[in-house]
C-alpha positions, -999 to +999 in steps of 0.1 A: +000+000+000+013+035-009+005+049+025+029+024+042+057+034+019+051+070+024+051+064+062+087+049+059+101+080+042+124+100+063+142+133+051+150+166+067+131+185+041+100+164+043+073+162+070+066+126+083+034+108+078+023+099+112-009+080+104-039+075+082-075+067+083-095+047+055-130+039+067-157+037+041-156+069+019-135+088+047-097+091+038-073+111+060-036+116+061-020+127+094+014+144+090+039+159+114+031+196+123+051+220+102+059+255+117+061+287+095+028+282+075+025+257+046+044+249+015+017+265-009+024+300+007+062+296+004+059+286-032+031+309-046+024+339-024+042+372-023+029+390+008+045+410+037+048+379+058+062+353+034+082+357+003+081+329-022+111+307-024+135+315-052+141+290-080+177+286-068+165+276-033+138+253-048+164+235-068+186+231-038+158+216-018+148+193-048+183+181-053+190+175-016+157+155-012+166+134-044+201+126-030+186+116+003 
């Protein structure tokens, strides 16, 4: 099952999957709490509180995650 595989993934740039629920039509994933808002805001929003990540920073995160 994909959820079990995702649950075993550990990396400093990824939040951990703590658990899941699959009952009837209900599906839920429970992830580790992440401070500093959410990834969507860091990637797509340019406001006074959060500036989007530059492409250079995104590539460094991507390459670091791929290398493990």
